C-alpha positions in Angstrom: -65.8 -42.9 90.6 -65.3 -41.1 87.3 -66.0 -37.4 87.8 -68.2 -35.7 85.2 -67.6 -32.4 83.5 -71.4 -32.3 82.8 -71.7 -31.9 79.1 -73.8 -34.1 76.7 -72.4 -35.0 73.3 -73.2 -37.3 70.4 -74.5 -40.9 71.0 -75.8 -39.8 74.4 -72.6 -40.4 76.2 -71.1 -38.0 78.8 -67.6 -36.5 78.6 -65.5 -37.4 81.7 -62.3 -36.0 82.8 -59.5 -38.5 83.1 -59.6 -38.5 86.8 -60.6 -41.7 88.5 -61.4 -42.9 92.0 -62.9 -46.2 93.0 -66.6 -46.8 92.7 -67.7 -47.9 96.2 -70.8 -49.9 95.2 -68.7 -52.0 92.8 -66.0 -52.5 95.4 -68.7 -53.4 97.9 -70.2 -56.0 95.5 -66.8 -57.4 94.7 -65.9 -57.6 98.4 -69.1 -59.5 99.1 -68.3 -61.9 96.2 -64.9 -62.6 97.6 -66.3 -63.3 101.1 -69.0 -65.7 99.7 -66.5 -67.4 97.5 -64.4 -68.4 100.5 -67.5 -70.3 101.8 -67.5 -72.6 98.8 -63.8 -73.3 99.0 -64.0 -73.9 102.8 -66.8 -76.4 102.1 -64.5 -78.1 99.5 -61.8 -78.7 102.1 -63.9 -79.3 105.3 -67.3 -80.7 104.6 -67.8 -84.4 105.1 -69.4 -85.1 101.7 -67.4 -82.6 99.7 -65.5 -85.3 97.8 -68.1 -88.0 97.8 -71.3 -86.3 96.7 -72.6 -83.2 95.0 -74.3 -80.5 97.1 -76.8 -80.1 94.3 -77.7 -83.8 94.1 -81.4 -83.5 94.8 -81.6 -87.1 96.1 -79.1 -86.5 98.9 -78.8 -82.8 99.6 -80.4 -80.7 102.3 -81.8 -77.2 101.9 -78.9 -75.7 103.8 -76.3 -77.6 101.9 -77.9 -76.7 98.6 -78.1 -73.1 99.5 -74.5 -73.1 100.7 -73.4 -74.2 97.3 -75.9 -72.2 95.2 -75.2 -68.9 96.9 -71.5 -69.2 95.8 -72.7 -69.5 92.2 -72.9 -65.7 92.4 -69.2 -65.3 92.7 -67.4 -66.3 89.5 -69.7 -64.8 86.9 -70.0 -61.5 88.7 -66.2 -61.4 89.3 -65.6 -61.8 85.6 -68.4 -59.4 84.7 -67.0 -56.7 87.1 -63.5 -57.3 85.8 -64.9 -56.4 82.3 -66.5 -53.2 83.7 -63.2 -52.3 85.5 -61.4 -52.6 82.2 -63.8 -50.1 80.6 -63.2 -47.7 83.5 -59.5 -47.9 82.7 -60.1 -46.4 79.3 -60.3 -43.0 81.0 -56.7 -43.2 82.2 -55.0 -45.4 79.6 -54.8 -45.1 75.8 -56.1 -48.0 73.8 -52.5 -49.1 73.1 -51.6 -48.9 76.7 -54.7 -50.7 77.9 -54.3 -53.4 75.2 -50.7 -54.0 76.3 -51.7 -54.1 80.0 -54.5 -56.6 79.4 -52.2 -58.9 77.4 -49.4 -58.9 80.0 -51.8 -59.2 83.0 -53.7 -62.0 81.2 -50.4 -63.9 80.7 -49.5 -63.2 84.4 -52.9 -64.6 85.6 -52.4 -67.8 83.5 -49.0 -68.2 85.1 -50.5 -67.6 88.6 -53.1 -70.3 87.9 -50.7 -72.8 86.6 -47.9 -72.4 89.2 -49.4 -70.7 92.3 -53.1 -71.5 92.6 -52.5 -75.1 91.6 -49.8 -75.5 94.2 -52.1 -73.9 96.9 -55.0 -76.2 95.9 -53.0 -79.4 95.8 -50.0 -78.8 98.1 -48.2 -81.0 95.6 -44.7 -79.6 94.6 -44.6 -82.1 91.7 -47.8 -80.7 90.1 -49.2 -84.1 89.3 -52.6 -82.4 88.8 -52.8 -79.1 86.8 -56.2 -77.6 86.8 -57.4 -74.7 84.7 -59.9 -72.9 86.9 -61.2 -69.3 87.6 -57.9 -67.3 87.3 -57.0 -69.1 84.1 -60.4 -68.2 82.5 -60.0 -64.6 83.6 -56.5 -64.4 82.2 -57.5 -65.9 78.8 -60.5 -63.5 78.6 -58.2 -60.5 79.3 -55.9 -61.7 76.5 -58.8 -61.9 74.1 -60.1 -58.5 75.2 -56.7 -57.0 74.7 -57.3 -57.4 71.0 -61.1 -56.7 71.1 -60.8 -53.2 72.7 -59.2 -52.0 69.4 -62.6 -52.6 67.8 -65.6 -50.2 68.0 -67.7 -50.5 71.1 -70.6 -51.8 69.1 -68.5 -54.7 67.7 -67.5 -55.7 71.2 -71.1 -55.7 72.3 -72.3 -57.8 69.3 -69.6 -60.4 69.8 -70.2 -60.5 73.6 -74.0 -60.9 73.1 -73.4 -63.6 70.4 -71.2 -65.7 72.6 -73.4 -65.4 75.7 -76.7 -66.0 74.0 -75.5 -68.4 71.4 -72.8 -70.6 73.0 -75.5 -73.0 74.3 -76.2 -74.1 70.7 -73.0 -76.1 71.2 -74.9 -78.2 73.8 -76.8 -79.9 71.0 -73.5 -80.8 69.2 -72.1 -82.1 72.5 -75.1 -84.2 73.3 -74.5 -86.3 70.2 -70.8 -86.9 70.9 -69.6 -90.4 71.4 -66.1 -89.4 72.4 -64.4 -86.1 73.4 -63.7 -83.9 70.4 -60.2 -83.0 71.7 -58.4 -80.8 74.2 -58.8 -77.7 71.9 -62.6 -78.0 72.1 -62.6 -78.7 75.8 -60.5 -75.5 76.4 -63.3 -73.7 74.5 -66.5 -75.1 75.8 -66.3 -78.5 77.5 -64.7 -79.9 80.6 -62.0 -82.5 80.1 -59.3 -84.6 81.8 -56.1 -85.4 79.9 -53.0 -87.4 80.7 -49.9 -85.3 80.1 -47.7 -88.1 81.2 -48.0 -91.2 83.3 -47.8 -89.1 86.5 -49.3 -85.7 85.3 -52.9 -84.9 84.5 -54.5 -81.8 83.0 -58.0 -80.9 84.3 -59.9 -78.4 82.1 -62.4 -77.1 84.6 -63.2 -73.6 83.2 -63.6 -73.7 79.4 -63.1 -70.0 78.4 -65.5 -69.2 75.6 -68.6 -68.2 77.7 -66.4 -66.4 80.3 -64.8 -64.4 77.6 -68.2 -63.4 76.3 -69.3 -62.4 79.8 -66.2 -60.2 80.3 -67.0 -58.5 77.0 -70.5 -57.7 78.2 -69.0 -56.5 81.5 -66.8 -54.1 79.5 -69.9 -52.8 77.7 -71.8 -52.6 80.9 -69.0 -50.3 82.2 -70.0 -47.7 79.6 -73.7 -48.1 80.4 -73.0 -47.7 84.2 -71.2 -44.4 83.7 -73.8 -43.1 81.3 -76.2 -42.6 84.2 -75.9 -41.2 87.7 -77.9 -41.1 90.9 -81.6 -42.1 90.5 -81.3 -42.7 86.8 -78.5 -45.2 87.4 -80.5 -47.0 90.0 -83.5 -47.1 87.7 -81.4 -48.6 84.9 -79.9 -51.2 87.2 -83.3 -52.2 88.6 -84.8 -52.5 85.2 -81.9 -54.5 83.8 -81.9 -56.8 86.8 -85.7 -57.4 86.6 -85.6 -58.1 82.8 -82.8 -60.6 83.3 -84.7 -62.4 86.0 -87.9 -62.5 84.0 -85.9 -63.7 81.0 -84.4 -66.4 83.1 -87.7 -67.6 84.5 -89.5 -67.7 81.1 -86.6 -69.4 79.2 -85.9 -71.8 82.0 -89.5 -72.8 82.3 -89.5 -73.9 78.6 -86.7 -76.4 79.3 -85.7 -76.0 75.7 -82.6 -73.8 75.5 -80.1 -72.0 77.6 -78.9 -74.8 79.9 -78.2 -78.5 79.3 -79.4 -79.4 82.7 -83.2 -79.9 82.5 -85.4 -79.2 85.5 -88.2 -81.5 86.6 -90.8 -82.0 89.3 -89.4 -83.3 92.5 -90.8 -84.8 95.8 -92.1 -81.4 96.9 -92.3 -77.7 95.8 -89.0 -76.7 97.5 -87.0 -79.4 95.7 -88.7 -78.6 92.5 -87.5 -75.1 92.9 -84.0 -76.4 93.6 -84.2 -78.4 90.3 -85.4 -75.2 88.5 -82.4 -73.2 89.9 -79.9 -76.0 89.3 -78.2 -74.5 86.3 -74.8 -75.4 84.8 -71.6 -73.6 85.8 -69.0 -75.6 83.9 -69.2 -74.0 81.4 -71.5 -71.3 82.5 -74.8 -71.5 80.6 -76.8 -68.5 79.4 -79.4 -69.2 82.2 -76.6 -69.5 84.8 -75.3 -66.1 83.9 -78.8 -64.6 83.9 -79.6 -66.1 87.3 -76.4 -64.8 88.9 -75.7 -61.5 87.3 -79.3 -60.2 87.7 -79.0 -60.1 91.6 -75.8 -58.2 91.2 -77.6 -55.5 89.2 -80.1 -55.1 91.9 -77.4 -55.1 94.6 -75.6 -52.3 92.8 -78.9 -50.4 92.5 -79.6 -50.4 96.2 -76.0 -50.0 97.6 -74.8 -47.0 95.7 -74.8 -44.9 98.9 -73.9 -47.6 101.4 -71.4 -46.2 103.9 -72.0 -48.0 107.2 -69.3 -49.9 109.1 -70.3 -53.3 107.6 -70.2 -51.9 104.0 -66.7 -50.4 104.7 -65.6 -53.7 106.2 -66.7 -55.7 103.1 -65.3 -53.1 100.7 -61.8 -53.7 102.0 -61.8 -57.2 100.4 -63.2 -55.8 97.2 -60.3 -53.5 96.7 -57.7 -56.2 96.8 -59.5 -59.2 95.3 -56.4 -60.8 93.7 -54.4 -60.8 96.9 -57.4 -62.1 98.8 -57.9 -64.9 96.3 -54.4 -66.1 96.4 -54.1 -65.9 100.2 -57.5 -67.4 101.0 -56.8 -70.6 99.1 -53.5 -71.1 100.8 -54.9 -70.4 104.3 -57.9 -72.7 103.8 -55.8 -75.6 102.7 -53.2 -75.0 105.4 -55.9 -75.0 108.1 -57.4 -78.1 106.5 -54.0 -79.9 106.7 -53.8 -79.0 110.4 -57.2 -80.6 111.0 -56.0 -83.6 109.0 -53.1 -84.1 111.3 -55.3 -83.4 114.4 -57.5 -86.4 113.3 -54.4 -88.6 113.8 -53.2 -89.0 110.2 -49.5 -89.0 109.2 -47.9 -86.9 106.5 -47.5 -90.0 104.3 -51.3 -90.7 104.5 -52.0 -87.3 103.2 -50.0 -87.6 100.0 -52.2 -88.5 97.1 -51.0 -90.9 94.4 -49.9 -89.2 91.1 -53.1 -90.1 89.2 -55.5 -88.8 91.9 -57.6 -85.7 91.1 -57.6 -84.7 94.8 -55.6 -82.2 96.9 -53.1 -83.6 99.3 -54.2 -84.1 102.9 -57.8 -84.9 101.9 -59.5 -88.3 102.5 -62.9 -88.6 100.8 -65.6 -89.2 103.4 -63.7 -87.5 106.2 -64.8 -84.0 107.3 -67.2 -82.0 109.4 -70.7 -80.7 109.5 -71.8 -77.5 107.8 -71.7 -75.8 111.2 -68.0 -76.3 111.4 -67.6 -75.3 107.7 -69.3 -71.9 108.5 -67.3 -71.4 111.6 -64.0 -72.0 109.8 -65.1 -69.8 106.9 -65.8 -66.9 109.2 -62.4 -67.3 110.9 -60.6 -67.4 107.5 -62.3 -64.2 106.3 -61.6 -62.4 109.5 -58.0 -63.6 109.6 -57.4 -62.1 106.2 -58.9 -58.7 107.0 -55.7 -57.0 108.5 -53.5 -57.9 105.5 -56.2 -56.9 103.0 -56.8 -53.6 104.8 -53.0 -52.9 104.8 -52.6 -53.7 101.2 -55.7 -51.7 100.2 -54.2 -48.6 101.9 -50.8 -49.3 100.4 -52.3 -49.4 96.9 -54.2 -46.2 97.6 -51.0 -44.4 98.6 -48.6 -45.8 96.0 -48.7 -45.8 92.3 -46.0 -48.3 91.4 -46.7 -50.1 88.1 -46.5 -53.6 89.6 -49.4 -52.9 91.9 -51.8 -53.0 89.0 -50.9 -56.7 88.5 -51.9 -57.5 92.1 
């Protein structure tokens, strides 16, 4: 963590020496996020209904299937939020100019990784018939935007972040009246879209970047708030923040008026009504979606600041090398899925999707396994990646080469 020199100055901030070590509670939360994230991606490649039905379809889902999907909602928003906080922490060891340059170059690198590495892992298609803009793309674009924003005063970044996060759902009313797509530029900003780049190549805009950028800005501002307090005061701040966010979510969601385009309604029983209430929009992430997912992270940070048992140390390993883990886990999940595909008696030719299909290779809709198999494969994937993640975590700790900050 940042080590304080214990003096109080103007605007109630603390002066910190430019010495930095990792904050264990944040690495622990990030590690848990990475582990849970792999569950959703494992379900995508292994569950029998992954490509034929939605796990949040209240007419067909089961409580376990719904939970398996919903728990993974915690991953993307908190990963983006923590990325913003980590960027603030870097202000103690980089000048504004250095940090701005780093964010620009790393953002461009992440966009490249999304386009050419993650897409290849997802599809196993060397011809790139499908190009999807997903999580890593949205983080990269957000970093590029923040590379310019950090030159502004902290208050300006906070105001812009709050305006985006609290105000972007006003666009829902505009979108509800559309009779046709407003264009790729708008879809990049706030709406999913599918576009033909050529007769054999398709662009899928899965993560419109505007709300994610706003969330990263608030994460950056949260980094300053996090370091303003220590010990019991920090825990109190995190608990109060988490509870306020949860109460705000419940009250605004109950009104069914603003904050999410997906309306909730009474269902066949109380449990499924609760499912409807919690079924908030991720693409793009609504205000209520961000509240419902970031609030639990605040509470988690509050109660794990001193966690040091073996389980916490195990999980933390993944949180210290999230980029490497992300890239490797996608490849490994798809590779294992392909092996299962061949084990079911299919040929290589049967696994190759036609150019216009929005499906990864070696997937046949309606084929797959139960949730029990999904959970077993997920656990095996996570455990298989532990040795390389631990090695790379220690390598990064012992080496300070510039390129390591891009991984």
